[in-house]
PAMI-812757 format. One record per residue: z, x, y of N, C-alpha, C, O, CB in turn. Coordinates in steps of 0.05 Angstrom, whole numbers, padded with zeros to 5 digits, always signed. Glycine has a CB too. Layout:
BEGIN
ZXYZXYZXYZXYZXY ...
This chain:
BEGIN
+00232+00480-00279+00228+00458-00256+00201+00437-00277+00183+00449-00288+00213+00478-00216 +00203+00418-00278+00182+00395-00292+00164+00393-00264+00165+00383-00242+00200+00358-00304 +00148+00408-00280+00118+00409-00255+00103+00389-00255+00097+00383-00232+00094+00431-00260 +00095+00377-00269+00077+00357-00268+00093+00326-00270+00078+00308-00264+00056+00363-00292 +00110+00320-00275+00125+00299-00277+00130+00287-00254+00125+00263-00254+00144+00303-00289 +00138+00297-00234+00140+00281-00207+00112+00272-00196+00108+00249-00187+00154+00300-00185 +00089+00295-00199+00057+00285-00188+00051+00262-00203+00039+00244-00192+00031+00308-00193 +00058+00260-00229+00049+00231-00246+00061+00218-00244+00054+00196-00253+00046+00227-00270 +00086+00218-00232+00102+00189-00230+00090+00176-00205+00089+00151-00203+00139+00192-00226 +00081+00193-00186+00067+00180-00157+00042+00173-00162+00034+00153-00149+00065+00200-00131 +00024+00185-00181+00000+00174-00190+00005+00141-00204-00008+00121-00197-00013+00197-00212 +00021+00141-00221+00036+00117-00233+00043+00096-00213+00035+00073-00217+00062+00126-00246 +00060+00103-00190+00068+00085-00169+00043+00076-00153+00041+00052-00146+00089+00098-00151 +00024+00096-00148-00004+00085-00133-00013+00066-00151-00021+00046-00140-00028+00107-00128 -00014+00067-00178-00032+00045-00195-00011+00020-00191-00024-00001-00189-00040+00055-00234 +00011+00018-00189+00025+00004-00192+00026-00014-00163+00029-00038-00162+00046+00017-00203 +00024-00003-00151+00017-00013-00116-00013-00023-00116-00021-00041-00101+00020+00016-00090 -00025-00012-00132-00059-00017-00125-00063-00046-00144-00080-00063-00138-00083+00016-00140 -00043-00049-00169-00046-00074-00176-00035-00096-00170-00043-00118-00178-00045-00074-00194 -00008-00091-00150+00010-00118-00136+00002-00120-00105+00011-00139-00092+00048-00112-00137 -00011-00106-00095-00009-00103-00065-00021-00121-00053-00011-00124-00031-00018-00080-00054 -00042-00137-00057-00052-00156-00040-00059-00179-00062-00069-00176-00084-00078-00145-00022 -00051-00202-00051-00059-00231-00057-00084-00240-00053-00090-00247-00030-00045-00247-00044 -00103-00242-00073-00132-00252-00074-00136-00283-00050-00123-00304-00048-00136-00262-00113 -00155-00276-00038-00159-00300-00018-00158-00327-00042-00140-00343-00038-00195-00296+00001 -00168-00331-00057-00166-00358-00076-00133-00356-00081-00123-00377-00089-00187-00355-00111 -00117-00336-00076-00090-00350-00085-00073-00348-00068-00049-00346-00074-00077-00342-00109 -00082-00348-00044-00068-00360-00017-00069-00394-00024-00083-00404-00042-00088-00351+00017 -00049-00409-00003-00048-00435-00008-00074-00447+00005-00082-00441+00028-00021-00446+00001 -00084-00465-00011-00108-00478-00005-00100-00503+00021-00117-00511+00037-00119-00492-00035 -00075-00511+00021-00072-00535+00035-00064-00529+00062-00063-00505+00062-00053-00553+00023 -00057-00540+00087-00050-00536+00112-00022-00533+00108-00010-00548+00092-00060-00556+00131 -00007-00513+00125+00023-00506+00122+00034-00504+00147+00025-00492+00166+00029-00481+00107 +00057-00517+00145+00074-00521+00173+00082-00489+00182+00085-00473+00164+00106-00543+00168 +00085-00483+00205+00091-00456+00211+00118-00445+00193+00120-00424+00181+00096-00455+00245 +00135-00464+00194+00160-00445+00176+00151-00443+00151+00164-00425+00140+00191-00458+00172 +00129-00456+00131+00128-00450+00110+00101-00424+00113+00096-00410+00093+00126-00476+00093 +00091-00421+00132+00073-00396+00138+00095-00367+00134+00090-00347+00120+00059-00399+00176 +00120-00374+00150+00138-00355+00154+00147-00346+00129+00145-00322+00123+00158-00363+00169 +00160-00370+00109+00166-00365+00087+00152-00352+00064+00164-00337+00048+00173-00381+00082 +00127-00357+00063+00105-00352+00040+00099-00325+00046+00099-00311+00025+00078-00370+00040 +00093-00310+00072+00090-00289+00082+00121-00266+00074+00121-00245+00060+00083-00297+00112 +00141-00277+00087+00164-00260+00080+00174-00259+00051+00191-00242+00044+00186-00269+00096 +00164-00278+00031+00173-00275+00005+00149-00264-00012+00151-00261-00037+00186-00302-00006 +00128-00260+00001+00103-00247-00021+00100-00220-00012+00088-00205-00028+00070-00263-00018 +00110-00208+00017+00102-00183+00024+00131-00172+00028+00144-00181+00047+00080-00182+00049 +00140-00157+00014+00165-00148+00015+00168-00129+00041+00149-00114+00043+00172-00135-00011 +00182-00127+00057+00184-00107+00079+00182-00122+00104+00195-00116+00124+00163-00086+00079 +00162-00143+00101+00157-00160+00126+00179-00173+00132+00198-00177+00116+00135-00180+00123 +00176-00181+00165+00202-00195+00177+00184-00211+00192+00179-00201+00215+00227-00178+00194 +00169-00237+00185+00151-00249+00203+00175-00276+00216+00193-00286+00201+00119-00260+00183 +00173-00283+00238+00192-00304+00244+00167-00318+00271+00148-00309+00282+00230-00290+00255 +00181-00344+00271+00167-00366+00290+00159-00349+00315+00137-00349+00325+00190-00394+00300 +00176-00337+00322+00165-00318+00349+00149-00307+00349+00132-00312+00366+00176-00300+00358 +00146-00288+00332+00124-00267+00330+00107-00279+00319+00088-00273+00334+00128-00244+00316 +00097-00296+00300+00070-00311+00302+00060-00328+00327+00036-00327+00333+00070-00330+00281 +00077-00342+00341+00072-00358+00361+00061-00333+00388+00043-00337+00405+00102-00378+00366 +00073-00315+00387+00067-00293+00408+00037-00280+00400+00022-00269+00415+00093-00269+00406 +00033-00284+00376+00003-00269+00365-00014-00293+00375-00031-00290+00391-00001-00261+00325 -00007-00314+00363-00026-00337+00381-00031-00338+00411-00053-00338+00421-00017-00363+00377 -00007-00341+00425-00009-00343+00456-00024-00319+00466-00037-00322+00486+00021-00345+00470 -00024-00290+00453-00032-00272+00466-00067-00268+00445-00082-00248+00447-00004-00247+00467 -00072-00289+00430-00100-00292+00422-00105-00265+00399-00127-00256+00394-00122-00289+00453 -00081-00256+00387-00090-00237+00365-00100-00254+00342-00121-00249+00330-00066-00219+00354 -00085-00276+00338-00096-00293+00316-00102-00325+00333-00097-00334+00355-00071-00295+00286 -00114-00334+00310-00121-00366+00320-00098-00381+00320-00077-00378+00308-00142-00383+00302 -00107-00401+00339-00086-00430+00342-00087-00441+00312-00105-00437+00296-00100-00461+00369 -00067-00454+00307-00068-00483+00289-00089-00499+00290-00097-00503+00313-00049-00502+00294 -00101-00510+00272-00123-00527+00268-00116-00544+00287-00092-00548+00287-00128-00538+00241 -00133-00560+00308-00129-00581+00329-00100-00585+00338-00088-00606+00344-00140-00607+00318 -00090-00557+00339-00064-00560+00349-00046-00574+00334-00028-00581+00348-00063-00570+00372 -00043-00581+00313-00029-00594+00290-00006-00582+00280-00010-00561+00268-00044-00596+00270 +00017-00590+00283+00037-00570+00275+00031-00564+00238+00037-00542+00230+00072-00586+00283 +00023-00579+00225+00011-00574+00193-00021-00569+00196-00039-00582+00185+00017-00603+00171 -00021-00547+00216-00045-00536+00221-00053-00509+00213-00075-00500+00219-00048-00538+00244 -00034-00497+00197-00041-00469+00186-00058-00469+00163-00052-00479+00141-00017-00455+00179 -00082-00453+00169-00094-00454+00135-00092-00424+00123-00077-00406+00129-00132-00464+00133 -00113-00425+00101-00118-00401+00083-00124-00377+00108-00110-00357+00110-00148-00407+00059 -00148-00384+00125-00156-00368+00142-00130-00355+00163-00131-00331+00169-00177-00382+00156 -00107-00373+00174-00091-00362+00190-00072-00340+00173-00065-00319+00184-00076-00385+00205 -00064-00348+00143-00048-00332+00120-00067-00306+00118-00056-00284+00120-00044-00351+00087 -00096-00307+00115-00115-00283+00118-00113-00266+00143-00113-00242+00142-00143-00293+00118 -00110-00280+00169-00100-00268+00194-00079-00250+00196-00077-00228+00207-00093-00284+00209 -00058-00269+00180-00029-00253+00185-00032-00232+00161-00026-00210+00169+00003-00274+00182 -00039-00234+00136-00038-00214+00118-00052-00184+00126-00044-00162+00120-00051-00227+00094 -00072-00189+00140-00091-00168+00156-00073-00154+00175-00068-00130+00172-00117-00181+00174 -00063-00169+00194-00043-00164+00211-00024-00149+00208-00017-00133+00226-00034-00182+00216 -00010-00152+00182+00014-00143+00175+00008-00118+00157+00026-00107+00144+00030-00166+00162 -00017-00109+00157-00025-00085+00146-00034-00064+00168-00034-00040+00163-00047-00092+00126 -00043-00075+00192-00049-00060+00217-00026-00061+00239-00029-00047+00259-00076-00073+00230 -00006-00073+00237+00017-00073+00252+00026-00041+00247+00024-00027+00267+00039-00098+00242 +00033-00032+00230+00042-00007+00234+00031+00015+00243+00042+00036+00249+00050-00001+00217 +00000+00010+00244-00021+00035+00253-00026+00031+00283-00028+00050+00299-00054+00033+00236 -00029+00002+00291-00043-00003+00314-00025-00024+00331-00009-00039+00319-00072-00012+00306 -00029-00025+00358-00013-00047+00374-00027-00065+00373-00050-00065+00366-00006-00043+00401 -00013-00086+00381-00023-00119+00382-00050-00113+00396-00071-00114+00384+00000-00145+00402 -00049-00105+00424-00076-00101+00434-00097-00089+00418-00116-00103+00412-00076-00087+00456 -00095-00067+00411-00112-00059+00385-00124-00070+00371-00148-00069+00369-00103-00050+00369 -00102-00089+00355-00110-00110+00334-00130-00133+00346-00151-00141+00336-00081-00125+00323 -00120-00139+00369-00139-00160+00383-00167-00142+00387-00183-00158+00377-00125-00173+00415 -00180-00122+00394-00200-00107+00399-00215-00106+00367-00240-00109+00365-00189-00078+00412 -00202-00103+00349-00208-00096+00325-00218-00123+00314-00240-00122+00303-00184-00084+00311 -00203-00149+00316-00209-00172+00310-00237-00180+00324-00257-00189+00313-00186-00189+00318 -00234-00174+00348-00259-00189+00364-00285-00168+00360-00306-00172+00372-00251-00194+00401 -00281-00147+00343-00308-00139+00333-00323-00155+00314-00348-00153+00312-00306-00115+00322 -00308-00174+00298-00322-00189+00277-00317-00217+00282-00329-00234+00269-00313-00181+00248 -00299-00224+00301-00294-00252+00307-00299-00262+00339-00297-00286+00346-00265-00257+00299 -00304-00246+00353-00308-00251+00380-00288-00272+00392-00265-00264+00390-00337-00259+00384 -00289-00290+00401-00267-00304+00410-00253-00320+00382-00265-00335+00366-00276-00324+00436 -00224-00311+00385-00215-00315+00361-00205-00340+00355-00195-00343+00332-00199-00297+00357 -00207-00361+00373-00204-00389+00370-00233-00401+00372-00232-00424+00381-00184-00400+00391 -00252-00393+00368-00276-00406+00364-00292-00391+00338-00303-00370+00343-00291-00405+00391 -00295-00404+00308-00299-00399+00295-00334-00402+00292-00345-00389+00273-00281-00408+00283 -00346-00414+00306-00373-00422+00305-00385-00389+00322-00408-00389+00329-00380-00459+00324 -00371-00367+00326-00383-00344+00339-00373-00325+00319-00371-00302+00327-00373-00337+00370 -00368-00330+00299-00354-00308+00279-00377-00294+00267-00394-00307+00256-00334-00321+00254 -00378-00270+00269-00396-00254+00257-00397-00247+00224-00418-00240+00212-00393-00232+00270 -00368-00251+00210-00367-00249+00188-00342-00280+00186-00337-00296+00203-00361-00215+00179 -00336-00279+00166-00319-00311+00161-00288-00294+00152-00289-00274+00138-00337-00339+00127 -00266-00307+00160-00244-00296+00154-00240-00287+00116-00232-00267+00104-00224-00319+00165 -00249-00310+00110-00251-00302+00080-00265-00274+00070-00256-00260+00052-00268-00324+00066 -00290-00269+00086-00307-00246+00073-00288-00229+00084-00277-00217+00065-00341-00241+00081 -00277-00221+00108-00268-00204+00117-00240-00198+00103-00235-00174+00100-00270-00208+00143 -00223-00212+00094-00196-00213+00078-00209-00197+00047-00201-00176+00037-00183-00253+00074 -00225-00210+00040-00240-00198+00013-00249-00175+00015-00247-00160-00005-00263-00212+00004 -00263-00165+00041-00271-00140+00040-00246-00119+00040-00245-00098+00027-00290-00136+00063 -00226-00129+00057-00207-00109+00060-00188-00106+00034-00173-00087+00031-00190-00115+00085 -00192-00127+00016-00170-00128-00006-00185-00105-00025-00173-00090-00039-00163-00162-00022 -00215-00107-00023-00226-00085-00038-00223-00057-00029-00225-00038-00045-00252-00090-00041 -00219-00053-00006-00216-00025+00010-00189-00024+00003-00184-00003-00010-00222-00024+00046 -00168-00038+00006-00149-00027-00003-00141-00021-00037-00125-00003-00045-00132-00040+00009 -00153-00037-00053-00151-00031-00081-00157-00003-00087-00144+00013-00100-00169-00048-00097 -00189+00000-00070-00196+00023-00083-00182+00047-00075-00173+00063-00092-00223+00028-00080 -00180+00049-00047-00160+00069-00034-00137+00082-00055-00135+00107-00057-00144+00051-00010 -00124+00065-00069-00100+00062-00081-00111+00076-00108-00102+00098-00113-00088+00030-00083 -00132+00062-00127-00143+00072-00142-00149+00096-00142-00140+00111-00160-00157+00062-00146 -00167+00105-00121-00173+00138-00109-00149+00154-00111-00150+00178-00119-00182+00141-00074 -00126+00144-00105-00106+00160-00103-00097+00179-00130-00085+00200-00131-00085+00143-00094 -00107+00161-00152-00106+00174-00179-00126+00191-00186-00123+00202-00208-00106+00154-00199 -00149+00198-00171-00168+00211-00170-00171+00233-00148-00178+00256-00156-00184+00195-00171 -00167+00228-00123-00167+00250-00106-00141+00264-00103-00120+00255-00112-00175+00241-00080 -00143+00286-00091-00120+00306-00085-00109+00301-00062-00116+00316-00044-00128+00333-00082 -00091+00284-00055-00082+00279-00023-00060+00307-00027-00047+00305-00005-00063+00240-00014 -00051+00324-00037-00040+00344-00037-00047+00364-00060-00053+00359-00084-00015+00337-00035 -00047+00390-00045-00046+00408-00068-00021+00419-00087-00001+00432-00078-00057+00428-00059 -00024+00415-00109+00000+00415-00124+00004+00444-00128+00027+00452-00123-00001+00398-00151 -00012+00460-00134-00009+00497-00132+00006+00501-00111+00027+00514-00112-00038+00516-00126 -00006+00488-00086+00005+00495-00060+00038+00484-00055+00052+00496-00038-00015+00482-00038 +00045+00465-00067+00071+00461-00064+00085+00473-00077+00106+00483-00067+00076+00441-00067 +00077+00476-00102+00094+00499-00122+00102+00517-00113+00126+00523-00112+00083+00512-00142 +00080+00532-00102+00080+00559-00092+00102+00559-00061+00117+00577-00054+00044+00567-00086 +00097+00535-00048+00122+00535-00028+00155+00537-00040+00174+00549-00031+00120+00508-00011 +00151+00521-00060+00184+00524-00078+00191+00548-00085+00213+00558-00080+00187+00510-00107 +00168+00561-00099+00177+00587-00112+00184+00608-00089+00204+00623-00093+00153+00599-00133 +00172+00611-00069+00173+00626-00049+00202+00622-00029+00210+00638-00012+00147+00622-00035 +00209+00603-00034+00235+00598-00021+00262+00600-00036+00285+00594-00028+00234+00572-00012 +00251+00613-00066+00280+00616-00075+00297+00597-00079+00321+00600-00074+00292+00630-00060 +00288+00576-00087+00305+00548-00082+00322+00550-00114+00311+00557-00135+00280+00512-00077 +00353+00541-00110+00367+00530-00128+00353+00510-00148+00348+00488-00139+00387+00519-00116 +00347+00516-00179+00336+00501-00195+00344+00464-00190+00329+00445-00193+00346+00515-00222 +00370+00466-00183+00380+00436-00181+00364+00425-00153+00360+00401-00150+00419+00434-00179 +00355+00443-00133+00339+00438-00110+00307+00430-00111+00295+00416-00095+00342+00461-00095 +00296+00443-00134+00273+00440-00131+00257+00415-00132+00238+00412-00117+00265+00453-00144 +00268+00394-00152+00255+00373-00150+00257+00360-00120+00235+00354-00109+00265+00357-00170 +00277+00357-00109+00281+00342-00084+00260+00359-00067+00240+00347-00057+00314+00342-00071 +00264+00385-00062+00244+00392-00041+00214+00389-00046+00198+00392-00028+00248+00419-00034 +00207+00383-00072+00180+00375-00081+00176+00351-00070+00156+00350-00056+00176+00372-00110 +00190+00329-00071+00185+00302-00063+00193+00307-00030+00180+00291-00017+00206+00277-00082 +00203+00317-00020+00199+00318+00007+00177+00340+00014+00174+00343+00039+00226+00323+00021 +00162+00354-00002+00135+00364+00008+00116+00340+00005+00097+00334+00021+00125+00392-00009 +00121+00330-00012+00100+00309-00021+00097+00283+00002+00077+00272+00012+00111+00295-00055 +00125+00277+00006+00123+00261+00028+00112+00267+00059+00099+00252+00074+00146+00253+00029 +00120+00292+00062+00106+00306+00088+00086+00308+00085+00074+00305+00106+00111+00329+00096 +00070+00313+00065+00039+00316+00071+00028+00291+00067+00004+00292+00071+00024+00338+00052 +00037+00267+00060+00025+00239+00059+00030+00227+00081+00015+00209+00089+00033+00222+00038 +00057+00237+00097+00060+00224+00124+00035+00246+00147+00026+00237+00168+00101+00226+00136 +00030+00269+00137+00019+00282+00159-00017+00271+00154-00033+00272+00172+00027+00320+00155 -00021+00261+00128-00043+00254+00128-00049+00223+00140-00069+00215+00152-00050+00259+00102 -00028+00208+00132-00026+00181+00151-00025+00181+00174-00038+00165+00188-00008+00166+00149 -00009+00200+00183-00009+00207+00220-00038+00215+00228-00046+00213+00252+00013+00237+00230 -00048+00221+00216-00080+00235+00218-00096+00209+00226-00105+00200+00248-00094+00250+00186 -00096+00201+00195-00109+00176+00198-00105+00156+00216-00124+00142+00222-00109+00166+00180 -00082+00151+00227-00071+00134+00250-00084+00140+00272-00096+00124+00286-00043+00135+00255 -00082+00169+00276-00094+00177+00309-00125+00175+00306-00136+00169+00327-00085+00212+00322 -00138+00179+00287-00167+00176+00282-00171+00139+00284-00190+00129+00298-00175+00192+00246 -00158+00127+00275-00163+00091+00283-00160+00089+00307-00177+00075+00319-00143+00068+00273 -00139+00101+00319-00137+00096+00345-00158+00102+00364-00165+00087+00382-00117+00106+00351 -00166+00125+00360-00193+00144+00375-00212+00122+00377-00221+00112+00397-00209+00173+00357 -00217+00114+00346-00247+00099+00345-00250+00071+00357-00271+00060+00363-00255+00095+00315 -00217+00058+00360-00224+00036+00374-00227+00042+00402-00246+00034+00415-00205+00016+00370 -00210+00054+00410-00210+00065+00436-00238+00070+00447-00247+00059+00467-00194+00091+00436 -00249+00087+00431-00278+00099+00439-00301+00071+00441-00316+00068+00460-00290+00125+00412 -00298+00053+00416-00313+00026+00415-00310+00018+00448-00329+00020+00464-00296+00001+00392 -00290+00012+00453-00282+00005+00475-00302+00009+00504-00311-00008+00518-00258+00018+00474 -00303+00039+00506-00321+00047+00523-00348+00041+00522-00363+00049+00540-00319+00068+00525 
């Protein structure tokens, strides 16, 4: 069995994701956009996202994100894109109501920028740094114990042709277990703050 090849490939994959995972705030369009342009931009730039007019409008109506500037059709700014990008990272982990609570921590009334504790630009840049660092740290931290994984493979007397498949299965299951634990911790933190 090729012991370190798969683990090294995962580390390279994390590095590639780190290099291309988030667009800098300065690279977001600086001119105001129509909603259809926002949808096209997000779906083109973020693989796997499936934004629609209805999704964005529902987030606006429920005050998860802010209304377009001045109620104009062409009123979607960089800050709206920043909100939607942050939202896209939060959606798999938190409900819309939980996201709203998290945003309220830094932005109070979502439609009133004068009471914001942080700017959207600052929040976006902070998150970008966190995201980049977490993926870069993947190469340094042990998200899984290689020795333990190989021991499991050896203990199960697998056929040689199945060893790589089971190694990938074990790596994925380890990462899912960690992601699930982190998700539960995030949800608990949000819930506890509200109390």
